[in-house]
DRENZASE-752984 format. One record per residue: residue in three letters; x, y, z of N, C-alpha, C, O in turn. Coordinates in steps of 0.1 Angstrom, whole numbers, plus 5000, padded with zeros to 4 digits. Layout:
DRENZASE-752984
AlaXYZXYZXYZXYZ ...
END
This chain:
DRENZASE-752984
Met927419304324927419354338926919494339926719544350 Gly926719554328926019684328926819794335928019814334 Val926019864344926619974351927719934361928620024364 Leu927819814365928819764374930219774368931219794376 Thr930319774355931619784349931719894339932519884329 Ser931020004341931020114332932220194333932620274324 Glu933020184344934120274346935420204350936420264352 His935320064350936519994353936319844348935219804344 Pro937419774347937319634343936419554352936319584364 Lys935919434348935019354356935719304369935119294379 Cys937019284368937719234379937819324391938119284402 Met937519454388937519554399936119574405935919674412 Thr935219484402933819494408933819464422934519364427 Asp933119544430933119524445932319394448931319354441 Ile932819314457932119194462931819204477931219114483 Ser932319304483932019344497932319484499932819554490 Ser932119534511932419674514933919704514934319814513 Lys934719594515936219614516936919554504938119594502 Glu936319474496937119404486936419404472935219414471 Thr937319404462936819374448937319234445938019164452 Ile936819184433937219054429938719044429939318954434 Leu939319144422940819144420941519164433942519094436 Ser941119254442941919274454941819154463942819124470 Arg940719074463940618954470941618844465942318774472 Gln941618834451942518744445944018774449944818684453 Leu944418904447945718944450946118924464947318884467 Lys945218944473945518934488945818784491946718754498 Leu945018694485945218554487946518504481947218424487 Ile946818564470948118534463949318574472950218494474 Ala949218694478950318744486950418664499951518624503 Glu949318624505949318544517949818414515950418354525 Ala949818354503950318224500951818224498952418124496 Gly952418344499953818364497954318374483955518374480 Ile953318384473953718404459954118554458953418644463 Glu955118584450955718714449955518784436955518904435 Glu955318704425955318764412953918734405953418624406 Val953418834400952118834393952218884379952718994377 Val951818804369951818854355950318874352949518784353 Met949918994348948519024346948419084332949019184328 Thr947519024324947219074311946119174312945119154319 Thr946219284304945219394305944719424291945219384281 Gly943619504292943019544279942119664282942519774282 Tyr940819634284939819734288940219814300940519744310 Phe940219944300940620034311942019994316942219974328 Asp942919974307944319934311944920024322945319964332 Asp944920154320945520244330944820234344945520234354 Val943520224344942720214356943220094364943420094376 Leu943319984357943719854363945119864369945319814380 Val946019914361947419924366947520014378948219974388 Asn946920124378946920214390946320154402946820174413 Tyr945220084399944520014411945419914417945519904429 Cys946019824409946919724415948019784423948319734434 Asn948619884418949719954425949320014438950020024448 Ser948020064438947520134450947220034462947120084473 Leu947119914459946819814469948019794479947919744490 Glu949219824474950519824482950719684488951019664500 Leu950519584480950719444484952219404480952819464471 Pro952819304488954119264485954319184473954719064473 Leu953919234461953819164449954619244438954519364437 Lys955319164430955919224418955019204406954819094402 Phe954519314400953619304389954319314375955219404374 Thr953919234366954319244352953019264344952219164343 Phe952719384339951519404331951819384316952719444311 Val950919304310951119284296949819324289948719264292 Asn949819424280948619464274948319384261949219364253 Asn947019344260946519284247945919394239944819444242 Pro946619444229946119564221944819534214944119624210 Val944519404212943219374204942319294213941719194209 Tyr942219334226941419254235940019244231939319144234 Asp939519344223938119344219937819254207936719234203 Lys938919204201938719114189939218974192939118894183 Thr939818944203940418814206939918764219939318834227 Asn940218634221939818574234941118574243942218614238 Tyr941018514255942218524264943318434260944418444265 Ile943118344250944318274245945318364239946518344240 Tyr944818474233945818574227946518654238947618694237 Ser945718684249946318754260947518674266948518724269 Ile947218544268948318454273949518454263950718454267 Trp949218454250950318454240951118584241952318574240 Cys950418694244951118814245952118814257953218874257 Ala951818734267952618734279953518614280954118584290 Arg953618534269954318404269955718414274956118324281 Glu956518514271957918524275958018534290959018494296 Ala957018594296957018614311956518484318956618484331 Leu956018394311955318274317956118144315955818054323 Arg956918134306957518014302958517964313959218044319 Gly958617834315959617774323959317784338960217764346 Glu958117814342957817834357956517754360955617744352 Asp956517714373955317664378954417784380954817884385 Ile953117774376952217894377950917854383950417734383 Ile950217954389948817954392948118034381948418154379 Leu947217974374946418044363945018064367944317964371 Met944518184367943118214370942618324362943318404356 His941318324360940618434353940318544363940118524375 Gly940218664358940118784366938718804372938518884380 Asp937718724367936418734373936018624382934818594384 Leu937018544387936818424394936818454409937818524414 Val935818414417935818434432935818294438935018204434 Phe936718274447936818144454937118164468937718264472 Gln936718064476937018074491938518034494939117964486 Asn938918084505940318064508940817924508941917894502 Ser940017834513940417694514940617634500941517544498 Val939817674490940017634476941417674471942117584465 Phe941717794473943017844468944217774475945217744469 Asp944017744488945017674496945317534490946417494488 Glu944217464487944317334481945017344467945917254464 Val944717444459945417454446946917474448947717414442 Val947217574457948617604459949417484464950517464461 Leu948817404473949517294480949517174471950217074474 Ser948817164460948817054451950217024446950917114442 Thr950516894447951916854442951916814427953016794422 Ser950716824421950716794407949916904400949316984407 Ser950016914387949217004380947716974382947316854382 Cys946817074383945417044387944517154381945017264379 Met943317124381942217224377941017194387940717084390 Thr940417304392939317284401938117234394937617294383 Val937517134400936217074394935317044406935717054418 Ser934017024403933116984414932316864410931616864399 Ser932316764419931616644416930116654421929316564419 Thr929816764428928516774434927616874427926416874428 Leu928216974420927417074414926917024400927516934394 Pro925717064396925117024383926017084372926617184373 Leu926017014361926817054349926117184344924917194341 Pro926917294342926417424337926117414322926817334315 Ala925217484317924817484303925917544294926217504284 Lys926417664299927217744291928617764296929417834290 Asp929017704308930317724313931117604312930717504307 Phe932417614316933317504315932917374321932417374332 Lys933117264314933117134320934417064317935117094307 Ala934816974325936116894323935716754321935116694330 Val936216694311936016554308937216474315938316504313 Ile936816374323937816304331938016164325937016094322 Cys939216134322939616004316940815954323941816014324 Asp940615824329941715764336942315854347943515854350 Gly941415924354941816004366942516134362942916204371 Arg942516174350943116304346942216374337941216314331 Ile942416504335941616584326942016564312943116594308 Asp941016524304941216494290940816614281941516644271 Lys939716674284939116784276938516884286938016854296 Val938617014281937917124289937217204278937817244268 Gly935917234281935217324272933717334277933317264286 Ile933017424270931617444273930717334267929517314271 Glu931217264257930417174248930417034253929616954248 Phe931216994264931316854268930316824279930216904288 Phe929716714279928716674289929016524294928716494305 Asp929416444285929716304288930916284297932016344293 Asn930816214308932016184316932616314321933916324323 Ala931816414323932316554326931916594340930916544346 Leu932616684346932316754358932316904356933116954348 Ala931516974364931617124364933017164367933617114376 Ala933517264360934917304362935017464362934217524356 Gln936117504368936417654368937817674364938717594367 Pro938117784357939517814352940417864363940917974363 Leu940617774373941617794384942517674384942117564387 Tyr943817704379944717594377946017614386946417724389 Lys946617494389948017504392948717414382948317304379 Leu949717474375950417404364951917404366952617504367 Leu952417274368953817264369954517294356953917284345 Ala955717344356956417394344956417294333956217334321 Lys956617164336956717064325955417044318955417014306 Asp954317064325953017054319952617184312952017194301 Trp952917294319952517424314953217464301952617514291 Asp954517424300955217454288954717384276954717434264 Val954217254278953517184267952317264262952017274250 Trp951517304272950217374268950617514262950017554252 Leu951617584267952017714262952517694247952217784239 Asp953217594244953617564230952417554221952417604210 Ala951417484226950217464218949517604216948917634205 Ile949417684227948817814226949617904215949017974207 Asp950917894216951817964206951517924192951318004183 Arg951317794190951017744176949717794172949517844160 Tyr948717784180947317834177947317984173946818014162 Cys948018064181948018204178948718244165948318334158 Arg949918174163950618204151949818154138950018214127 Glu948918064140948118024129946818104128946018084119 Gly946718204137945518294136944318254144943218314143 Asn944418144152943318094160943318174174943818124184 Thr942818294174942918384185941618414192941518494201 Ser940518364186939218394192938618274199937418274203 Cys939418174203938918064210939418064224940218154228 Tyr939017964232939617954246941017894245941317824236 Ala941817924255943117864256942917714258943817634254 Glu941817674264941617534266941517454253941717334253 Asn941117514242941117444229942517394226942617284221 Ala943517474229944917434226945217314236945917224232 Phe944817334249945017224259944517094254945116984255 Asn943317094249942616964245943416884235943316764234 Glu944216954227945016884217946316824222946916734216 Val946716874234948016814240947716754254948716734261 Ser946516734258946216694272946816554275947116534287 Ser947116474265947716344268949216364272949716274279 Arg949816484269951116514273951216604285952316634290 Cys950016654290949916734302949216654312948016634311 Lys949916624323949216544333948516644343949116684353 Val947316694340946516784348945416704355944616644348 Leu945416694368944516614375943316704380943416824382 Pro942116644381941016714387941116734402941416634409 Leu940916854407940916884421939516904425938917014422 Asp938916814432937416814434937216904447937516864458 Ile936617014445936317104456934817094461934417164470 Lys934117004454932716974458931917104459931717174449 Asp931317134471930417254472931117384476930417484478 Ala932417374477933117504480932917604470932717574458 Leu933017734474932817844465934017864455935117874459 Cys933717854442934717884432933817914419933417824412 Ala933618044417932618074406933018204399933618294405 Glu932718204386932918324378931718424379930518374381 Ile931918554378930918644378930718704364931518774359 Asp929618664358929418704344928118794343928018864333 Thr927318794353926018864352925718934366926318894376 Pro924819024366924419084379923918974388924018984401 Glu923218874383922718764391923818684398923818654410 Asp924818664390926018594395926618674406927018624417 His926718804404927318904413926618894427927218884437 Ala925318894426924518894439924618764446924818754458 Gln924618654438924818514445926118504451926218444462 Val927218544444928518524450928718614462929318574472 Lys928218734462928318824474927618764486928118764497 Ala926418704484925718644494926418524500926518494512 Arg927018444491927818324495929018364503929418294512 Leu929718464498930918514506930518564520931218534529 Arg929418634521929018674534928818554543929218554555 Glu928118454538927918334546929218264550929318224561 Ile930118254540931418184543932218264553932818204562 Glu932218394552933118474561932418494574933118544583 Ser931218454576930618454589930718324597930418314608 Arg931318224590931618104597932618114608933518204607 Thr932518034618933418044629934417924629934017814626 Val935617954634936617844635937117844649937317954655 Tyr937317724655937817714668939117634669939317534663 Met940017694677941317634680941517644695940917724702 Cys942417554700942817564714944317564715945017494709 Phe944817654724946217664727946517644742945817694750 Ser947617574744948117564758949517634760949917654771 Thr950117664748951517704749951717844755950817924755 Asp952817864761953217994766954318054758954918164762 Ile954817984748955818034739955318014725955117904720 Leu955018124718954418124704955618124695956518214695 His955718024686956718024676956118024662954818034660 Ser956918024651956418044638955417924634954517954626 Gly955617804639954717704637953317734641952317704635 His953217794653951917834659951217934650950117934646 Ile952018034646951518144638951018094625950018144619 Ala951817994619951417944606950017874606949217894597 Ile949817794617948517724617947417824621946217804617 Ile947717934629946718034631946318104618945118124616 Arg947318134610947018194597946118104588945218154582 Lys946417974588945617884581944217884586943217874578 Ala944017884599942717874605941918004602940717994599 Gln942618114602941918244599941318244585940318314582 Arg941818164576941318164562940018084561939418094550 Leu939718014571938417944571937218024576936117984574 Gly937518134584936418214589936818294601938018314603 Arg935918334609936218414621936818324632936218224636 Leu938018354636938818264645938518284659938718404664 Ile938118184666938018184681939018094686939217974682 Ile939818144695940918064701940618034716940418134724 Gly940517904720940417874734941817864740942717804735 Val941917924752943217914759943017824771942117854780 Leu943817714772943617624783944017694797944917774798 Ser943217664807943417714820944717664825945317564820 Asp945317734835946517684841946417544847947317464845 Glu945317514853945117384858945017274847945617164849 Ala944417304836944317214825945717184819946117074816 Val946517294818947817274812948717194822949417104818 Ala948617224835949417154845949017014846949816924850 Ser947816974842947316834843947916744833947916624835 Tyr948516794822949116704812950416744807951116664801 Arg950916864809952216914805953016954818952916894828 His953717064816954417124828953617244832952717294825 Tyr953917284844953217404849953517524840954717544836 Pro952517604836952717704826953717814831953517864842 Leu954617854822955517964826954718104827955118184835 Ile953718114818953018244818951518214823950918114818 Pro951018284833949718254838948618274827948818334817 Phe947418214830946318204821945918344815945818364803 Glu945818444824945318574819946318644809945918704800 Glu947618624812948618674803948618604790948818664779 Arg948518464791948418384778947218424770947318434758 Lys946118454777944918494770945118624763944718644752 Ser945718724770946018854764946918844752946818914742 Leu947918754753948918734743948218684730948418744719 Ile947418584732946718524720945718634714945618644702 Gly945018704723944018804719944618924711944018984703 Ser945918944713946619054706947019024692947519114684 Leu946918894688947318854674946318904664945118894666 Ala946818954653946019004643945118894637945618784635 Gly943818924635943018824629942318734638941418654634 Val942618744651941918664661940618734665940618844671 Trp939518674662938218734665937818734679937218834684 Lys938018624686937618614700938518514707939018424701 Val938718544720939518444729938618404740938018484747 Val938618274743937818224754938718124762939718084757 Gly938318104774939018004783938517864780937317844776 Gln939317764781938917624780939517554793940717554795 Asn938617514801938917464815939417324815940017284825 Thr939217244805939717104805940317074791940117154781 Leu941016964790941516914777940416884768940516894756 Ser939216844773938116814765937516944759937317044766 Tyr937216934746936717054739935217054740934617164737 Lys934516954745933116934744932317054749931417104742 Glu932617104761931817214767931817334758930817394755 Asn933017374753933117494745932517474731931817564726 Leu932617354725932017324712930517334713929917384703 Leu929917284723928417284724927917424727926817454723 Val928717514733928317654735928517734722927617804718 Leu929717714716930117804705929617754691929417824682 Arg929517614690929017554678929817604666929217654656 Pro931117594666931917654654931717564642931417444643 Asp931817624630931717544618932917454616932817344610 Tyr934117504621935317424619936117424633936017514640 Val936717304635937717294645939017264638939117174630 Val940117344641941417324635942417274645942417314657 His943217174641944217114649945317064640945117024629 Gly946517044646947516974639947216824639946416774647 Asp947816744629947416604628948216514638948116394637 Asp948916574647949716494657948816434667949316344674 Trp947516474669946716414679945916284674945116234681 Arg946316234662945616114658946115994665945415894666 Glu947316004671947815894679948215954693948316074695 Gly948515864702948915914716947815944725946615914722 Phe948116014736947116034746946016124742944916124749 Gln946216204732945116294727944216234718943216294714 Lys944416104714943516044704942116044708941216064700 Ser941816014721940416004725939816144726938616154724 Ile940616244728940116384728939616414714938616474711 Arg940516374704940116394690938816324686938016384680 Glu938716204691937516124688936216194693935216194687 Glu936416254705935216324711934916444703933716474701 Val935916514698935716634690934916594677934016664674 Val935416494671934716444658933316414661932416444653 Ser933016344673931616304676930816424678929616434674 Val931316524686930516644688930216724675929116764673 Leu931216734667931016804654930016734645929216794639 Asp930116604645929116524637927716544642926716544634 Gly927516574655926216594661925516724655924316724655 Tyr926316824651925616944646926116984632925717094627 Gly926916904626927416934612928617014611928917074600 Gly929417024621930717084621931817004614931516884611 Gln932917054612934016984604935317004611935717114615 Leu936116894612937416904617938416914606938416844596 Val939317014607940317044597941617024603942017094613 Glu942416934598943716904604944916944594944816914582 Phe945917004599947017044591948216964596948316924608 Pro949216944587950416864591951116934603951217054604 Tyr951416854613952116904625953516964622954216904614 Ser953717084627955017144624956117084633956117104645 Ser957017014626958216964633959417034629959717044617 Asn960117094638961317174635962217174647961817194658 Pro963517144644964517144655964517264664964817264676 Lys964217384658964117504665963017504676963117554687 Tyr961817444672960717434682961117344693960817364705 Asp961917234690962317144701963317214710963317194722 Glu964117304705965017384713964217474722964617494734 Leu963217534717962317624725961717544737961617594748 Glu961317424734960717344744961717304755961417304767 Lys962917274750964017244760964317364769964517354781 Met964317484762964617604770963517634780963717674792 Ser962217604776961117614785961217524797961117564809 Arg961617394794961717294805962917334814962917314826 Ala964017384808965117424816964817534825965317534837 Lys964017624821963617734829962717684841962917734852 Leu961817594838960917544848961717464859961317454871 Ala962917404855963717334864964617424873965117374883 Met964717544870965517634877964917654891963717664893 Pro965817654902965317664916964317774918963217754925 Asp964517894913963618004916962217994910961218044915 Phe962217914898960917894892960217774898959017764900 Arg961017664902960417544907959817564921958817514925 Arg960617634929960317644944958917684947958217624955 Gly958417784940957117844944955917774937954817814939 Arg956217674929955117614921954117534929953017524926 Leu954617474940953717394948952617484955951517444954 Arg953017594960952117684966951117734956949917744959 Lys951617764944950717814933949717704929948517724926 Leu950217574928949317464924948217444935947117414931 Ile948517454947947517444958946517554956945317524957 Gly946917674953945917784951945117764939943917804938 Met945717704928945017684916944117564916942917574911 Lys944517454921943817324920943017284933942117204932 Gly943517344944942817304956943417174962943817174974 Leu943617074954944216944958945316914948945116904936 Val946516884954947616834945948016704950947916664962 Thr948716624941949116494944950616484942951216544933 Ala951316404951952716384950953016234951952316164959 Ile954016184944954416044945955916034948956616124944 Glu956215934956957615934960958615914948958315844939 Ala959815974950960915954940962115944949962316024958 His963015844945964215824953965415824944966515794949 Ser965315854931966415854922966015934910964815974908 Gly966915954901966616024888965615954880964616014875 Ile965715814879964715744871963315744877962315754870 Thr963215734890961915734896961315874895960115894895 Gly962215974896961716114893961116134879960116194878 Leu961816064869961216074856959916004855959016044847 Ile959715894862958415824862957415914868956315924863 Ala957715984879956816074885956516194876955416244876 Glu957516234868957416354859956516314847955716404843 Lys956716204841956216174828954916084828954316074817 Thr954616014838953515924838952215994837951916084845 Thr951415964826950216034823949115934820949415834813 Val947915954825946715874822945615964817945316064822 Leu945015914806943815984800942615914804942415794801 Lys941615984811940415914816939316014816939516134821 Asp938215974811937016064811937216204805936716304810 Gly938016204794938316334787939316424794939516534790 Lys939916374805940816454812942216374813942216254813 Thr943216444814944516384816945016404831944816504837 Trp945416294836945816294850947316264851947816174844 Gln948016334860949416314863949716364877948916434883 Phe950816324882951216374895951716514895952316554885 Asp951316594905951716734905953116754911953816854907 Ala953516664919954816694927955416554930954916454928 Met956716564936957416444940957716454955957916564960 Trp957816344961958016334975959316254977959416134973 Leu960316314983961616244986961516195000961816275010 Ser961116075002960916005015962315965021963115915013 Ser962515985033963715935040963715785040964815725039 Leu962515725042962415575041962915525028963715435027 Cys962415575017962715525004964115555000964815474993 Asp964615675004966015715001966915625008967915585002 Ser966615595021967515505028967415365023968415295021 Thr966215315019966015185014966815165001967415054999 Ala966715264992967415254979968915244981969615194973 Lys969415294993970915284996971215165004972315145008 Gly970115085008970314965016970614995030971314915037 Lys970115115035970415155049969015155057968015175051 Pro969115135070967915145078967415285079968115385078 Asp966015295081965415425081965515485095964515495102 Ile966715525100966915575113967715705112968515735121 Glu967515775102968315905099969815875098970615955101 Leu970115745094971515715092972115775079973315815079 Val971315795069971815865057971816015060970816075063 Asp973016075059973116215063972616305053972316265042 Met972516435056971916535048972716555035972116575024 Thr974016545036974816555024974416455013974316485002 Ser974316335018973916225008972516245003972216224991 Arg971616295012970216315008970116434998969316434989 Phe971016535000971016644991971516594977971016654967 Arg972416504976972816444963971616384956971516384944 Thr970816314964969616254958968716364952968116344941 Ile968516474960967716584954968316634941967616654932 Asp969616644940970316694928970016594917969716634906 Asp970116464920969816364909968416374903968216364891 Ile967516394912966116404908965816544900965216544890 Met966316644906965916774901966716804888966316894880 Glu967816734885968516754873967716714861968016764850 Val966816614863966116564851964616584851963916534843 Thr964116664861962716684862962416834864963316914865 Thr961116864864960717014865959717024876959417144880 Lys959116914881958016934891958516964905959616944908 Pro957617024913957917064927958316934935957816824932 Leu959216954944959716844953959416874967959716984972 Ile958816784974958516794989959516704996959716584992 Phe960216755006961316685012960916635026960316705034 Asp961216505028960916445041962116475050963216415049 Gly961816565060962916615068963016535081963716585090 Asp962316425083962216355095961916445107960916515106 Thr962716445117962416535129962916675127962616765134 Gly963716695117964416825115965716835123966416935121 Gly965916745132967116745140967016865150966016915153 Leu968216905155968217025164967817145157968017155144 Ala967217235164966717365158967917435150967717495140 Glu969117425157970217495151970617435137971017495128 His970417295137970717225124969617255114969817265102 Phe968417255119967217275110967317405102966917405090 Val967817505108968017635101968817615089968417675078 Tyr969917545089970817525078970117435067970317455055 Thr969317335072968617245063967617335055967517315043 Val966917425061965917505054966617595044966117595033 Arg967717655047968417745038968917665026968817705014 Ser969417545029970017455018968817415008969017424996 Leu967817365014966617315006966017424998965717404986 Glu965917545004965317654997966217694985965717724974 Arg967517694988968417734977968417634966968617674954 Met968217514968968217404958966917404950966817344939 Gly965917474955964617484947963517384952962517374946 Val963817324964962717244970961617324974961817444978 Ser960317274973959217354976958717344990958117444996 Met958917234997958417215010959217115018959717015012 Val959417135031960017035039959017005050958317085055 Ile958816875052957916825063958716765074959516675072 Ile958516815086959216765098958116715108957116775110 Glu958516605115957516545124957916585139959016605142 Asp956916585147957116635161957516525170956816485180 Lys958616465167959216355176960716385179961316475172 Val961216325189962616345192963216205194962516105195 Gly964616205194965316075197965516005184965216055173 Leu966015875185966315795174965015765166964015725172 Lys965015795153963815785145963415635144964215545142 Lys962115625145961415495142960315525132959615635133 Asn960015435123959015465113957615475120957315395128 Ser956815575116955615605122954615485122953815475130 Leu954715405111953715305109953915195120953015105121 Phe955015195128955115105139954315145151954015075160 Gly953915275151953115335162953715305175954915335178 Thr952915255185953315235199954015105201954315065212 Glu954215025189954914895191956314915194957014825199 Val956915035191958315065194958315195202957315265202 Cys959415215209959515335217959715455208960715475201 Gln958715545209958815675201958315785210957415775218 Thr959115895210958816005219958416135211959116175202 Gln957216185215956716305209957416425215957516435227 Asp957816525207958416645212957316725219956116715217 Ser957816815228956916905234956417015224957117045215 Ile955217065227954717165218955717285218955917345207 Glu956217325229957117445230958317425221958717515214 Asn959017305223960217285216960017275200960717335193 Phe958917215197958617195182958317335176958617365165 Cys957517415184957117545179958417635177958517715168 Ala959317615186960617695185961417645173962017735166 Lys961317515170962017465158961417525145962117575136 Ile960017525145959317585133959617735132959917775121 Ala959617805143959917945142961317975138961518075130 Ala962317895142963717915137963817885122964417965115 Gly963117785118963117755103962417865095962917905084 Lys961317915101960618025094961518145093961418215083 Lys962218175103963018295103964218275093964718375088 Ala964618155091965818135082965418145067966318155059 Lys964118135064963718135050964018275044963918375051 Lys964318265031964618385024963518425015963418545010 Thr962618335012961518365002960218315009960118235018 Ser959118375003957818325008957318195001956318135005 Asp958118154990957718034983957917914991957117824990 Phe959017904998959417785005958417755017958117855024 Met958017635018957017595028957517505039958217405035 Ile957217525051957617435062956317375067955317445071 Cys956217245067955017175071955317095084956317025085 Ala954417115093954517045106953716915106952516915104 Arg954316805108953716675108953316635123954216625131 Ile952116605125951616575138951516425140950816355132 Glu952116375151952216225153951216185165951316075169 Ser950316275169949516245180948616125178948416045187 Leu948016105166947215995163948015865162947515765166 Ile949215875156950115755155950415705169950415585172 Leu950715805179951115765192950015755202950215745214 Glu948815765197947515745205947415845216947115815227 Gln947715965213947616075222946316145222946016235230 Gly945416105212944116165211943916275202944816345198 Met942616295199942316405189942516545195942916635187 Glu942216565207942416695213943816745213944116855210 Asp944716645215946116675215946616715201947316805199 Ala946116635191946416665177945916805173946716885167 Leu944716845176944216975173944917085180945117195174 Lys945217065193945917165200947317195194947717305193 Arg948017085190949317095184949217175170950017255167 Ala948117135163948017195150947817345151948417425143 Ala947017385161946817535163948117605167948417715162 Ala948917535176950117595181951117605169951817705168 Tyr951217495161952217495151951917595140952817665135 Thr950717615137950317715127950617855133951117945125 Ala950317875146950618005152952118035152952618145151 Ala952917925153954417945153954917965139956118005137 Gly954117955128954517995115954517875105954917895094 Ala954017755109954017645099953117685087952017735089 Asp953617655076952917695063951917585060951017615051 Ala952017465066951017355063951117265075952017265083 Ile950017185076949917085086949716945080948916935071 Met950516845084950216705080949716625092950316625102 Ile948616555089948116465100948316325095948016295083 His948816245104949116105100948416005109948016035121 Ser948115895103947415785110947915655104948115645092 Arg947915545112948215415107947015325106947115205103 Arg945915375109944615295108944115285094944315385086 Lys943615175091943015155077941715235077941315285066 Asp941015245088939815325088940115475089940915515098 Pro939715555079940115695078939315785087939515905087 Ser938515735096937515825103938215925112937816035113 Glu939415885118940015975127940716085119940816205124 Val941216055107941816165099940716255094940916375094 Phe939516195090938416285086938016375097937716485095 Glu937916315109937516395121938416515123938016625126 Phe939716485123940716585125940616695114940516815118 Val940516655102940416755091939116845093939216965091 Gln938016785096936816855097936916955109936417075108 Lys937416915120937517005132938517105130938417225134 Phe939717075123940717175120940117285111940417405112 Arg939417235101938817335091937817425097937617535092 Gln937117385107936217475114936917595120936417705121 Ala938217575125938917675132939917745122940217865124 Asp940317675112941317725102940917685088941317575084 Pro940317765081939817735067940917735056940617695045 Ser942117795059943017825048944417755049944917725038 Thr944917715061946217655061946117515054945317435057 Pro947017495044947017365037947217245046948017245056 Leu946417145043946517015050947016905041946716895029 Val947916825047948616715040948216585046948216575058 Val948016485038947816345042948716245034949016275023 Val949016135041949816035035948915905036949115835046 Pro948115865027947115755029947815625026947315545017 Thr948815585033949515455031948615345037948415245031 Ser948015375049947215275055945715295051945115195047 Phe945215415051943815435047943715465032943315575028 Asn944215365025944415385010943115365002943215374989 Ala942015335008940815325000940115454998939215464989 Val940615565004940015695003940415754989941615754986 Thr939515804982939915864969940316014971940016074981 Glu941016064960941416204961940216294961940216404967 Glu939116254954937916334954937316344968936816454972 Glu937416244976936916244990937816334998937316415007 Phe939116324996940016415004939716565000939716645009 Arg939516584987939216724983938016774990937916894995 Ala937016694991935716734996935716775010935016865015 Ile936616715018936716745033937716855036937716905047 Gly938516895025939417015028940916975028941717065032 Val941316855023942716825022943316895010942616905000 Asn944516935011945217004999946316924993946516944981 Ile947016835000948016754994947916614998947816585010 Val947916524988947916384990949216324985949616344974 Ile950016254995951316204991951216054991950915985001 Tyr951615994980951715854978953215824981954115834973 Ala953415784994954815805000955815694997957015724997 Asn955415574993956415464991956015364981956615254980 Gln955015394972954415284964955415244953955415124949 Leu956215334947957215304937958215204943958615104936 Thr958715234955959715144961959115014964959714904962 Arg957915014970957214884974956914794962956914674963 Ser956514854951956214784939957414734931957514634925 Gly958514824932959714794924960514674930961014594922 Phe960614664943961414564949960914424946961714334943 Pro959614394948959114264945959314224931959614104928 Ala959114324921959314294907960714254904961014154897 Met961714324910963114294908963514164914964214084909 Gln962914134926963214014933962713894925963413794924 Glu961513904920960913794912961713774899961913654895 Thr962213874893963013864881964313794884964713704876 Ala964913824895966113754899965913604902966713524898 Arg964813574908964413434911964213364898964613244897 Thr963513424888963213364876964513324868964613214862 Ile965413414868966713384861967413274868968013184862 Leu967513274882968113164889967513034886968112934885 Lys966113034886965412904884965612844871965712724869 Asn965712934860965812884846967212884840967412834829 His968112934848969512944843969613024830970513004822 Arg968713114827968713204816967713314818967013314828 Ala967713414809966913534811965613534803964813624804 Leu965413434794964313434785962913444793962113524789 Glu962813364803961513364810961213494818960113524821 Ala962313574820962113694827961713814818961313914822 Asp961813794805961613894795960213954796960014074794 Ala959213874798957813914798957614024809956714104807 Ala958314014820958214104831959114234829959014314838 Cys959814234819960814344817960414444807959914414796 Met960514574810960314684800961414684790962614664794 Pro961114694777962214704767963114814771962714924775 Ile964414794769965414894773965215014765965615124769 Lys964715004752964515124744963515214750963715344750 Glu962415164757961415244764962115324775961715434778 Ile963015254782963615314794964515434789964615534794 Ile965315404778966115504772965315624768965815744769 Asn964115604762963315714757962815794768962515914767 Leu962715734780962215804792963315904797962916004803 Ile964515874794965615954799965916064789966216034777 Pro965916194793966216304784967716294779968616254787 Glu967916334767969316334762970116444768971416434769 Glu969516554772970216664779969616694792970116784799 
END
């Protein structure tokens, strides 16, 4: 090595502006959680000891000097240190060996004794080769070529195998065989040492013996350390499992972390506790994170095509379940340009489950839940709600998820319909079920869910009563109450003019809205005015006039209703309302005009789509048919095909 080692041992040769061979080895050792290092010394002994101590790594050093280093090979150095090495699992490496992080990780994680070999590199003329026999290493030396692979002296040795080898080293040295390789002793006892080949293929693991080696390894390290690694995070609570996988990813190259947008997180999990910008800042503050970017969808494709990372890192939990197709897309994109997916075992820990439960519990709290609907409207533009009339239907609304076109779809909110609440209790939909009973239904739903709830307030009753309803709903954590501009005994709107229904005067309904608005204690709670003009065939001008008046009275949102299958009058209302009022949220309930897609509603300016009674309407025929089947066959066997396994229902219900 000439001038490169004129003032220090070879292991202290620089391989970058920040690292030497030895400092890099010791850093990797410390990062792996290894605490004790036994180092044999010889040439420039004092320089080496002082250098190791100056690194201030969390390592306990035992230095063992070989007094005849210039007359012996390293078999004798090992023998000098034998008392400090016996009876322990060890990592054994030469001091002039440079390897990339992932190679060392594989060695440390190996569950058996192993030696690094390469099935892709050509056999070296003068360096170690390992002869493989029956899947294990039979011989190691520079002289072997048959049935051999290129090998490097980087080992993990379990105590039971290492002690056998160490005994052979002891015998060799006591007999005066101190000028050979330690592997000579191994070759005599390899049948009793189960050392397996660890194939690292083209990964960097090389000794530096010449200036040419030095130049090649430095260039290779620069290339490896310039590689980029991509991960994506949605979490707003970082725990030790997240930190562990981040640290593993950092060892592969410069780490770029994608942070899912609030909308993307809300589309498949719960609404994030911490907003996107704060989550992005949190991730960016972690040591070793090179860059933080936004990821707007669950699909990685857009970011991967722009960033073209060498590696994508993820836990192995996405091989199954709803993320499986996302993983398949990632693999396809990486294959397109030569990237690689690296998966680590998913961290499962009861403490992490507790953190998730705490997060869900916080989201379910009234003060957190109440304002989420307004935020979702601002974030997504269009939100969807499905009816829930019990705890179990609330869980269906909460947990039902569909993966389509690289995106995950779920409902944003729940709608507590007076029709469905009454029907579930076997009562007519004429406001017969009182508010106390309906509030109990709210409790049942909100106890097991976290999503925003929209309450069907019918007419709101007398203004004096509506004030107390607003205060109660707001205190419970409900996000919105919708009241319709009718008076008298309630009749379902879908009957239209077939039954006697009376629309309230604009003045009276505005007064009711204003009273409710005044009763609110927070800006989060929303009062929505439902306009029945189209249902009662009062015309478009009346509907628009009422919308303007109700908004002026303080309504936080407007719902327009129609019982026609043709959506043209709803579209006309929305378009004309938006010309005068571009910001007040608009709500539709497409029970009749159900061919219109959410994308079409979004395009014309609708903000909330409520699927008002589909769970009730689909559930009752199924239950009725099951009852008929049992009666017909005098047993339950024939009904089983239509029944969900009870285990799946139990799994839907949270334990706490």
